[in-house]
C-alpha positions in Angstrom: -71.9 -68.1 -110.4 -69.1 -67.3 -113.0 -71.5 -69.2 -115.5 -74.7 -66.7 -114.6 -72.4 -63.4 -114.2 -70.9 -64.2 -117.8 -74.4 -64.0 -119.2 -75.5 -61.1 -117.2 -71.8 -59.4 -118.9 -72.9 -60.4 -122.2 -76.4 -59.4 -121.9 -75.0 -55.9 -120.7 -72.4 -55.6 -123.1 -74.7 -56.5 -126.1 -77.1 -53.8 -125.3 -74.2 -51.3 -124.8 -72.8 -52.1 -128.3 -76.4 -51.5 -129.5 -76.1 -48.1 -127.7 -72.7 -47.0 -129.6 -74.0 -48.5 -133.0 -77.2 -46.1 -132.4 -74.3 -42.8 -132.0 -72.4 -44.0 -134.5 -75.2 -45.1 -137.3 -74.1 -41.5 -139.1 -70.6 -42.6 -140.0 -69.8 -42.6 -143.3 -72.8 -41.6 -144.5 -74.6 -44.6 -143.9 -77.6 -43.2 -142.0 -78.8 -39.7 -140.5 -77.6 -38.8 -137.6 -79.1 -38.6 -134.0 -80.3 -34.8 -132.7 -78.5 -33.1 -130.2 -80.9 -33.8 -127.3 -81.0 -37.4 -128.3 -77.2 -37.8 -129.0 -76.8 -36.6 -125.6 -79.4 -38.7 -123.8 -78.1 -41.6 -125.0 -74.4 -40.8 -124.0 -75.6 -40.0 -120.3 -77.3 -43.8 -120.4 -74.6 -45.4 -121.6 -72.3 -43.3 -119.0 -74.5 -44.3 -116.3 -74.6 -48.0 -117.4 -71.0 -48.5 -117.7 -69.7 -48.7 -114.3 -71.8 -52.0 -113.6 -70.4 -53.0 -116.3 -67.3 -53.0 -115.7 -67.3 -54.5 -112.1 -69.2 -57.2 -113.3 -66.5 -57.9 -115.7 -63.6 -57.2 -112.4 -65.5 -59.3 -110.6 -65.7 -61.9 -113.3 -62.1 -61.8 -113.6 -61.9 -62.5 -110.1 -63.6 -65.8 -110.2 -61.6 -66.9 -113.4 -58.4 -66.4 -111.5 -59.4 -68.2 -108.2 -60.2 -71.3 -110.8 -57.4 -71.0 -112.0 -55.5 -71.5 -108.3 -57.6 -74.1 -107.5 -57.9 -76.0 -111.1 -57.3 -79.7 -111.3 -56.7 -81.3 -114.6 -58.9 -84.2 -113.6 -61.7 -82.2 -113.5 -61.5 -82.5 -117.6 -63.2 -78.8 -117.2 -61.9 -76.1 -119.4 -61.1 -72.9 -117.5 -62.7 -70.0 -118.5 -60.7 -66.8 -120.0 -60.3 -63.5 -118.5 -62.4 -60.6 -120.2 -61.1 -57.4 -121.2 -61.9 -53.9 -119.6 -62.0 -51.8 -122.9 -65.5 -51.9 -124.6 -63.5 -51.9 -128.0 -61.6 -54.9 -127.1 -64.7 -56.5 -125.3 -66.8 -56.5 -128.8 -63.7 -58.3 -130.3 -63.1 -61.0 -127.8 -64.5 -64.2 -129.4 -64.6 -65.5 -125.6 -67.6 -63.4 -124.9 -70.0 -65.7 -126.2 -68.7 -68.9 -124.9 -70.1 -70.2 -121.8 -68.5 -71.3 -118.8 -68.3 -75.0 -118.4 -69.3 -76.4 -115.3 -70.6 -80.2 -116.5 -67.7 -82.7 -116.4 -67.0 -84.2 -119.9 -67.2 -87.7 -120.5 -63.9 -89.7 -121.3 -61.0 -87.8 -122.9 -61.4 -84.0 -123.4 -61.7 -83.0 -127.0 -58.8 -81.1 -128.2 -60.7 -78.3 -129.6 -62.3 -77.5 -126.2 -58.7 -77.7 -124.4 -56.2 -76.1 -126.8 -56.3 -72.5 -127.3 -54.8 -73.5 -130.9 -57.0 -75.7 -132.2 -59.7 -73.2 -131.6 -57.6 -70.7 -133.5 -57.1 -72.8 -136.3 -61.1 -73.5 -136.8 -62.0 -70.2 -136.7 -58.6 -70.3 -139.2 -60.2 -72.6 -141.8 -63.5 -71.0 -141.4 -62.0 -67.6 -142.0 -60.8 -69.3 -145.4 -63.6 -70.9 -146.3 -65.7 -67.9 -146.0 -62.8 -65.9 -147.8 -62.8 -68.4 -150.8 -66.8 -67.9 -150.9 -66.2 -63.8 -151.2 -63.5 -64.7 -153.9 -65.9 -66.2 -155.6 -68.6 -63.9 -155.6 -66.1 -61.0 -155.8 -65.5 -62.5 -159.0 -69.0 -63.1 -159.8 -69.5 -59.1 -159.5 -66.3 -58.6 -161.6 -67.6 -60.5 -164.5 -71.3 -58.6 -164.5 -69.2 -55.3 -164.5 -66.9 -56.4 -167.4 -70.1 -57.6 -169.0 -72.2 -54.4 -168.1 -69.1 -52.3 -170.0 -69.5 -54.2 -173.1 -73.2 -53.9 -173.5 -73.5 -50.4 -172.7 -70.5 -49.7 -175.1 -72.0 -51.9 -177.9 -75.4 -49.8 -177.4 -73.1 -46.3 -177.3 -71.6 -46.9 -180.5 -74.6 -48.1 -182.6 -76.7 -45.5 -181.6 -73.7 -43.0 -182.8 -74.0 -44.5 -185.9 -77.7 -43.9 -186.6 -78.5 -41.4 -188.4 -81.4 -40.5 -186.8 -79.7 -40.0 -183.5 -77.6 -36.7 -185.0 -79.4 -34.0 -182.6 -78.1 -36.6 -179.5 -74.6 -36.5 -181.1 -72.5 -34.9 -178.6 -74.3 -35.9 -175.1 -73.7 -39.7 -176.7 -70.2 -38.7 -177.4 -69.7 -37.8 -173.5 -71.2 -40.7 -172.7 -68.9 -42.7 -174.9 -65.8 -40.6 -173.4 -67.0 -41.4 -169.5 -67.4 -45.2 -170.5 -63.9 -45.5 -172.2 -62.6 -43.9 -168.7 -63.9 -46.7 -166.6 -61.6 -48.9 -168.7 -58.9 -48.2 -166.9 -60.4 -48.1 -163.8 -62.0 -51.1 -163.8 -59.7 -53.8 -164.1 -58.7 -55.7 -161.2 -57.0 -59.3 -160.3 -60.4 -60.7 -160.8 -60.7 -59.3 -164.2 -57.6 -58.6 -166.4 -57.3 -54.8 -168.2 -57.3 -57.5 -171.1 -61.1 -58.7 -170.9 -62.0 -54.8 -171.1 -60.0 -53.9 -173.7 -61.2 -57.3 -175.8 -64.9 -56.2 -174.5 -64.0 -52.5 -176.7 -62.8 -53.8 -179.9 -65.9 -56.3 -179.8 -68.6 -53.3 -179.4 -66.9 -51.3 -182.0 -66.8 -54.5 -184.7 -70.5 -55.0 -183.5 -71.7 -51.8 -183.9 -70.3 -51.7 -187.7 -72.1 -55.1 -188.2 -75.3 -53.8 -187.2 -75.4 -50.5 -188.6 -72.9 -50.8 -191.8 -71.6 -47.9 -190.9 -68.1 -45.9 -189.1 -68.3 -43.1 -186.5 -69.3 -39.6 -188.2 -66.6 -37.6 -188.6 -66.6 -34.0 -186.5 -65.7 -30.6 -187.5 -64.3 -28.7 -185.2 -64.7 -24.9 -184.7 -62.2 -22.7 -183.9 -62.0 -21.1 -180.5 -63.1 -17.9 -179.6 -60.9 -15.9 -176.9 -62.8 -13.3 -174.6 -60.5 -11.0 -172.6 -60.8 -11.1 -169.1 -61.8 -8.1 -167.6 -61.1 -7.5 -163.6 -63.7 -7.2 -161.4 -64.2 -3.8 -159.7 -66.7 -1.8 -157.0 -67.7 -0.1 -159.9 -68.5 -3.1 -161.9 -69.9 -4.7 -159.0 -72.3 -1.6 -158.6 -73.2 -1.8 -162.3 -75.5 -5.0 -161.2 -76.8 -3.3 -158.1 -75.5 -5.3 -155.3 -74.7 -2.6 -153.2 -78.1 -1.4 -153.5 -79.7 -4.7 -153.0 -77.5 -6.0 -150.0 -76.9 -1.9 -148.0 -73.7 -0.1 -147.5 -73.0 -2.5 -144.5 -72.6 -5.8 -145.1 -72.9 -8.0 -142.1 -70.1 -9.9 -140.2 -71.2 -13.4 -140.6 -68.3 -15.2 -138.0 -69.4 -16.4 -134.7 -69.2 -14.7 -131.7 -68.3 -16.9 -128.4 -71.9 -16.4 -127.4 -73.1 -18.7 -130.3 -70.9 -21.7 -130.1 -73.4 -24.9 -130.1 -74.6 -25.9 -127.3 -73.6 -29.4 -127.9 -69.5 -28.3 -127.3 -70.8 -27.3 -123.5 -72.9 -30.6 -122.8 -70.0 -32.4 -124.4 -67.8 -31.6 -121.7 -67.0 -34.6 -119.0 -68.6 -37.0 -121.3 -67.3 -40.2 -123.0 -65.6 -39.0 -126.3 -65.4 -42.5 -127.7 -65.0 -46.1 -126.7 -61.8 -46.1 -126.0 -62.6 -43.7 -122.7 -64.3 -46.6 -120.7 -60.8 -47.0 -119.2 -57.2 -45.3 -118.5 -54.7 -45.6 -121.2 -53.7 -49.0 -121.4 -49.6 -49.5 -120.0 -47.4 -49.2 -123.5 -45.7 -52.6 -123.9 -41.8 -52.8 -125.0 -41.2 -54.8 -127.9 -39.4 -58.6 -127.1 -38.3 -60.9 -129.8 -38.5 -64.7 -129.2 -34.8 -66.1 -130.6 -34.6 -69.7 -130.1 -30.7 -70.5 -129.0 -28.6 -70.2 -126.5 -27.3 -67.0 -125.5 -23.6 -67.4 -125.4 -21.8 -69.0 -122.9 -24.0 -69.6 -119.5 -22.6 -69.9 -116.2 -23.6 -73.1 -114.9 -24.2 -74.3 -111.4 -22.3 -77.2 -110.6 -21.3 -76.5 -107.3 -24.6 -76.5 -104.8 -24.4 -78.7 -101.4 -27.2 -80.8 -101.4 -26.5 -82.3 -98.1 -27.4 -86.2 -99.1 -25.8 -87.1 -95.4 -28.6 -85.6 -93.2 -30.9 -87.8 -92.3 -34.7 -86.6 -92.1 -37.1 -87.3 -89.6 -41.0 -87.3 -90.5 -43.0 -83.8 -89.4 -46.4 -84.7 -88.4 -47.6 -81.0 -87.7 -47.9 -77.8 -89.8 -44.6 -75.9 -89.8 -45.2 -72.1 -89.6 -42.3 -70.0 -90.5 -42.2 -65.9 -90.7 -38.9 -64.8 -92.0 -38.1 -61.1 -91.6 -39.0 -59.0 -94.4 -41.4 -61.8 -95.9 -45.1 -63.2 -95.5 -45.5 -66.0 -93.5 -45.2 -69.4 -95.0 -47.0 -72.3 -93.7 -45.8 -76.0 -94.9 -49.1 -78.3 -94.1 -47.7 -82.5 -94.0 -49.6 -83.1 -96.8 -47.3 -80.3 -98.9 -44.4 -81.6 -97.1 -45.5 -85.2 -97.9 -46.0 -84.4 -101.6 -42.3 -82.5 -101.7 -40.7 -85.5 -100.3 -42.7 -88.2 -102.5 -40.6 -89.2 -105.5 -43.2 -88.8 -107.7 -45.2 -86.1 -106.1 -46.0 -83.2 -108.2 -45.8 -79.9 -106.7 -48.6 -77.4 -106.1 -48.3 -73.5 -106.0 -47.8 -73.7 -102.0 -44.5 -75.5 -102.2 -43.4 -73.6 -104.8 -43.7 -70.6 -103.1 -43.1 -71.6 -99.8 -39.8 -73.6 -101.2 -38.5 -70.3 -102.9 -38.7 -68.7 -99.5 -36.6 -70.8 -98.2 -34.1 -70.6 -101.0 -33.7 -67.1 -100.9 -33.1 -66.9 -97.3 -30.6 -70.1 -97.6 -28.4 -68.2 -100.3 -28.0 -64.8 -98.8 -26.4 -62.5 -99.4 -26.0 -63.4 -103.2 -30.0 -63.9 -103.7 -30.6 -60.2 -101.9 -29.8 -59.0 -105.6 -32.9 -60.9 -107.1 -37.2 -60.6 -106.7 -38.9 -63.6 -106.3 -42.3 -63.4 -107.6 -45.6 -65.5 -106.7 -47.0 -68.0 -108.7 -49.7 -66.0 -108.3 -48.6 -62.8 -109.8 -48.9 -63.4 -113.5 -52.3 -64.6 -113.2 -52.8 -61.7 -111.2 -51.8 -59.5 -114.7 -53.7 -61.9 -117.0 -57.4 -61.5 -115.0 -56.6 -57.4 -115.0 -55.9 -57.1 -111.0 -56.1 -53.4 -109.9 -53.0 -51.6 -109.1 -53.9 -51.4 -105.2 -54.0 -55.5 -105.2 -50.6 -55.9 -107.2 -48.9 -53.7 -104.9 -50.1 -55.1 -101.5 -49.3 -58.5 -102.7 -45.7 -57.4 -104.0 -44.2 -54.5 -102.8 -43.0 -56.5 -99.7 -40.5 -57.7 -102.5 -39.2 -54.5 -103.1 -38.7 -55.8 -106.9 -38.1 -51.7 -108.2 -34.6 -51.6 -106.5 -33.7 -55.7 -107.7 -32.1 -56.2 -111.1 -33.5 -60.0 -111.4 -36.6 -60.8 -111.0 -37.7 -64.7 -111.1 -41.4 -65.8 -112.1 -42.7 -69.4 -111.6 -45.0 -69.8 -114.1 -48.0 -72.8 -114.1 -49.4 -73.5 -116.9 -52.3 -75.4 -116.6 -53.4 -77.0 -119.7 -53.4 -79.7 -121.3 -51.4 -80.8 -118.5 -50.2 -79.4 -115.3 -46.7 -78.2 -116.1 -44.1 -75.6 -113.9 -41.8 -73.3 -115.9 -39.4 -70.3 -115.1 -38.4 -67.0 -116.8 -35.4 -64.9 -115.4 -36.3 -61.6 -116.2 -32.7 -59.4 -116.4 -33.4 -55.3 -116.6 -29.7 -54.3 -117.0 -29.5 -56.4 -120.4 -33.3 -56.4 -121.1 -33.5 -60.4 -121.9 -35.7 -62.8 -120.7 -34.4 -66.3 -120.2 -36.7 -69.3 -120.3 -36.4 -72.5 -118.3 -38.7 -75.7 -119.1 -37.2 -78.9 -118.5 -39.4 -80.1 -121.4 -37.3 -77.4 -123.4 -40.7 -76.8 -125.5 -40.8 -73.5 -127.8 -44.2 -73.2 -128.9 -46.2 -72.2 -125.3 -43.5 -69.7 -124.9 -45.2 -67.4 -127.5 -48.2 -66.1 -125.5 -46.3 -66.6 -122.0 -43.5 -63.8 -123.0 -46.4 -61.7 -124.0 -47.9 -61.6 -120.3 -44.9 -61.6 -119.2 -44.1 -58.1 -120.9 -47.4 -56.7 -119.8 -46.2 -57.7 -116.0 -43.0 -56.2 -116.3 -44.3 -53.2 -118.1 -47.7 -52.9 -115.5 -45.4 -53.2 -112.6 -42.7 -50.5 -113.9 -45.6 -48.1 -114.5 -47.1 -48.6 -111.5 -43.9 -47.8 -109.4 -43.2 -44.9 -111.4 -46.8 -43.2 -110.6 -46.6 -44.3 -106.9 -43.0 -43.5 -106.0 -41.6 -41.2 -108.3 -38.8 -43.7 -110.3 -37.6 -43.7 -114.0 -39.0 -46.4 -115.5 -36.3 -49.5 -116.6 -38.8 -51.8 -118.9 -38.5 -49.0 -122.1 -36.7 -50.7 -124.8 -36.1 -53.6 -127.0 -35.8 -57.4 -125.1 -34.8 -60.5 -126.1 -36.0 -63.8 -125.0 -34.0 -66.8 -124.8 -34.3 -70.7 -123.8 -31.2 -72.1 -121.4 -32.4 -75.7 -122.5 -32.5 -76.9 -126.2 -32.8 -80.5 -125.1 -34.9 -81.9 -122.3 -34.0 -82.4 -119.2 -37.0 -84.2 -117.7 -38.5 -87.6 -119.2 -41.2 -88.3 -116.4 -44.6 -86.1 -116.0 -44.1 -85.3 -112.3 -40.6 -83.6 -111.4 -41.3 -80.1 -113.4 -41.9 -78.4 -110.3 -38.4 -79.5 -108.9 -36.9 -78.6 -112.1 -38.2 -74.9 -111.4 -37.0 -75.2 -107.9 -33.9 -76.4 -108.7 -33.3 -73.3 -111.5 -34.2 -70.8 -109.2 -31.8 -71.8 -106.7 -29.0 -71.7 -109.5 -30.1 -68.1 -110.2 -30.5 -66.9 -106.3 -26.4 -68.4 -106.1 -25.1 -66.1 -109.0 -25.4 -68.4 -111.8 -27.8 -68.6 -114.8 -28.7 -72.1 -115.5 -28.7 -75.2 -113.3 -26.5 -78.0 -113.7 -28.8 -80.7 -112.3 -29.4 -84.0 -114.2 -32.6 -86.4 -113.7 -30.6 -88.5 -111.5 -30.1 -85.2 -109.2 -34.2 -84.4 -108.7 -34.7 -86.7 -105.7 -31.3 -85.6 -103.8 -32.8 -82.0 -104.4 -36.2 -83.0 -103.0 -34.2 -84.1 -99.9 -32.2 -81.0 -99.6 -35.8 -79.2 -99.9 -37.1 -81.4 -97.1 -33.9 -80.5 -94.8 -34.4 -76.8 -95.0 -38.1 -77.2 -93.8 -36.8 -79.5 -91.2 -34.1 -76.9 -90.0 -37.2 -74.1 -90.0 -39.2 -76.9 -88.1 -36.7 -77.0 -85.5 -36.0 -73.0 -85.4 -40.0 -72.8 -84.9 
């Protein structure tokens, strides 16, 4: 369905692009403008078809969000990326021309298919090759211009030296001065001024060699000065202007009734392509500094309750804490959590986050724990009503600290965590592999989430925006703590526990991770007893 829908979107979008090109064909004088009637008809047609295109894009973005939640790396199918809902951005989006992949690839997935950086590198290499071709073409054009300058200058120099052209001497002199002015205007990095100076010198030598004579000397006439007479009404009347036009000249200024009809018909229509969507949220500036932000407060004191025995849980655990959505732990999810090699899914992350929040009250009440689905909703341009329905229960606008778990589906599934601190305008980035490169795109989406939610709350509740200003992103780890490929989700929950307890980074080591899995199982068992 996503593939067919994207084909439909591409067809509609390209048709809309052609319609805008038709309206803008007179820009820069490249073509004649449309008439008023045809211009208004085209604008009305664009406005009529625009809602269907926007609805299709929103539906496609919803499919992309659903696919990202259900994605399994073993499928070897690249995830489709969302499309912008702004026509100008959509026109410049290279993913518009990419089809949705529906067939699993045999063998190892090509890097250009799964790695956005590889695709960017391929585009950059192709662009570089085109730039080299364009530079070569411009070099040829510059050589032709310099050569034409020399030929034209030589022809004028020869014509000036021939006696039979004495009647055209003044015209040829004017032409010579106009050509010599190009010597100051045409030189570029592709053709230096010395080449033009050499062409001018060679033209004189060539003309002297052909005609055997130099330029004739000019005899200048002495100027004649004429007194400036002030124009008056009598002088104008001497020419009969008043008699021809009459005593009372008409007032040529426009009355309100004479305003162009297009100015009236244009009210309420789209003025340009940018108005297809409400103005996007203004993003605050963020800079990434890959260094530890001073002395961090490390959590070494958490009690993991290693002495508690855990019986097997075979029935679903349904828990509805006060102020939280209902959480459901299925037996399969609990088995993943308790397995030493289990890779946590979003159900484990979101459910355990609720358990940790309830366990570490009241310290945790200063934090808003966001869901793993909130950042994908921002990436796929979810509507404000959807965001508010899924986030309002956290009362995030009252919390100085937000905790945001992030899932990176490609090239392999990996969990990371971002702690958002509003008072210091800092982003604390936790990655158990301590990788820097993937954060470049993540922090852009994180800032979009911060600005989008802050703006939404301002519109709904009238609060003051706290996101504006310069933000700084710092890592809390510079050396990796994880050496395997399955504990990243547990590391994220360990870091979340440290933040909820009032610390800035967890003090756990890799040998403590299995004990932390046991601690999470203890929390689930307690909930199962209570329910």
